[in-house]
MINU-448066 format. One record per residue (C-alpha): x, y, z; residue in one letter. Coordinates in steps of 0.1 Angstrom, whole numbers, plus 5000, padded with zeros to 4 digits. Layout:
# residues N
XYZA...
***
This chain:
# residues 314
599023212629M598123292666L594523172659K595922852644L598122792675L595222852699V593022612680H595722342679R596422382716F592722322724L592822022700Q595921892719L594021902752I591021722737F593221452721V595121382753M591921352773W590121132748S593120902741V593720862779G590120802786T589720552758L592820372770T591520362806F588220212795V589719952772L592219832798M589419802824R587319612799S589819342792L589118992806S591218842834G592518972867D594619282863M596319242897A597318882888Y598718992854R600719272871I602019042898A603018782872A605019042853S606719152885R607618812900Y607118562872G604118332867Y605818052887D606018272918Q602618432915T599518312934N596318462948S598218612978I600718802956A597818922934A595919052965E599019232977M599419402943V595719482943R595919652977S599219832969E598019982936L594420052947G592919822921L590219732945D588820092945K585820182923P586720282887W585520642891W588020692919V590820572898S589720772868Y589421092890G592921042903N594220992868W592521312856L594021502885G597521372877D597021452840L596121812848A599521832865Q601321652837L602021352860K601921022842L602620822873G604920522877N605020182859S602919922878L605519662869V608919822873S607920112895G609920362874E608620692863S606520672831V608120982818W611620832821A610520492807E608720642777V611520902770A614020622769H612020392746Q610420662725F613920802717G614820472701H611620462681T611920822670L615520772659A614520472638L611520652622A613620962614L616320752596V613620572576A612020912567L615321052557F615920752533I612520802519S612921172513L616321112498L615120862472V611320892466D610621252456P613521272431P612320942416L608721052415G609721382398L611821182373L609020952362V606621242360A608621382331Q607021122309K603521042323P602320692314N605720602299G607620282306F609320402338F606120552351D604220222346R607120032361L607220252392S603420192396L603919812395I606719822420I604820062443S601719832442T603819532451V605519702480L602219842492R600619492493S603519312510V603419332549P606419502566A607519182583F607819002549I610019282536I612119262568G612518882565I613718922529V616219182539L617518982568I617818672546T619718862519L622019092538F622418922571A622218552564V623418512528V625818812523L626618852560K627019232555W624819352583L623519232617P620119072617A618919202650V619919422679G620619782687Y623719992695G625620062663T624920252631P624819912612Q621819812633H619820092619Y620119992583I617819692579L614919802601P614920162587S615220022552L612219802559T610120102570L611420312541A610520062514L606920042528G606820422528L608220442492S605220252479A603020562481V605720842484S606920792448V603420812435R602521122456V605621302442S604821192407R601121312408H602121642424A604621702396M602221612368V599521842383D601922132384V603222072349Q599622092336N598922422352T598622732329P601322932347Y603822642344Y603122602307E603422982302F606822992318S608022742293R606622952265L608623242278K611823052270G612822922304L614522582304D613122292324K615422352354Y614622722358K610922662353T610922392380F612922602405V610922922400R607422792394H607322422404G609422352434L607322522461R604022392447N605322042445V606822052480A603422112497I601821772490P605121592495I605721752529L602121702540A602321332531Y605621272548H604621452579S601621222584V603720922575Q606221012602L603420962628I602420632612Y606120522613L606320612650I603020442659E603320152635G606820012641V605619742666V606119462641V609419592628V610719652663E609719292673A611319142642L614619322647F614619312685A614619692686W614119832721T611520102712G608220222724S606219992701G607919682715H607519802750A603819882744L603119522736V604619402768H602819672787A599419552773V600219192783I601219302818A598219542821R600619822829D598020092825V600220402833P602720292807M600020232781I598320562788Q601620752789G602820612755T599420662739A599221022752L602621112740I601920962705M598621142703G600121472714G603021432689L600421392661F598921732669V602321902673V603721772641L600621862622N600822212636T604422242626L603622122591M600822372587D603222652597M605822532572I603222502544N602022852552A605522982548M605822802514I602322902502D601023242516P597523152504R597322892532I598123152558A595323372543D592923082546T593723032583H593423402589T589923422575H
***
């Protein structure tokens, strides 16, 4: 386990450097005047002119060579300093923590809904492979997978907010505001989650040790608990751990649709404003979170299946 942690720590350092460097290069490669964009985001386009742009350029050191800016950024990164927003002047750590908390909360609610519904449904349809309900779940999963998230969101808003008037369409602040955006994300996640659970259960049911346990006289429930649960849990947990990252990184459309004040929505505005520290800070935290969650999932899987721990040891 120590060897795994050391390996993932080195991987974390590499991911943070590569993501930050790529973000730096991409933002410097965009067309247009960065100083003018930042000044426009600060003061408004009507109040921005060449003088304001030059003031911003001088204040933020945008007139310096790129290698000077890159070297300063590397030095700050080594000290875990993400700097301040070029637009608001606030600390990037404070801004990202505030926005990322909203995004993480939404993603966790969506993941909870998916875990509550999808694995049980997948295990249920796996009891009769290629049966009516198995084929029906495949059709529904295919449809949900092919429909963009914003279409699902619009349908839910139309039904529950406009027609039935049960839930608020947009906004943030109450538990009711979580329902529609998290359900939008959960339905997209369910498209694959049900099938992953179904295939995991079918594979376990076809193993010799599982069939032998039934021959010994154990009923379905005891057989599943003793010989199936841990083996089925590994692919299900692995899939949902990766999907949590995708939920966090891919909620831009959903946050914009439901006016959710999260990191995805803020990242779009940061790109438009050329707020490089905010973009780099958000990208770094998301990249680091990917490595951390994968490490935690490897540790959990090793606790479930000792063979995985033996593989890492060797």
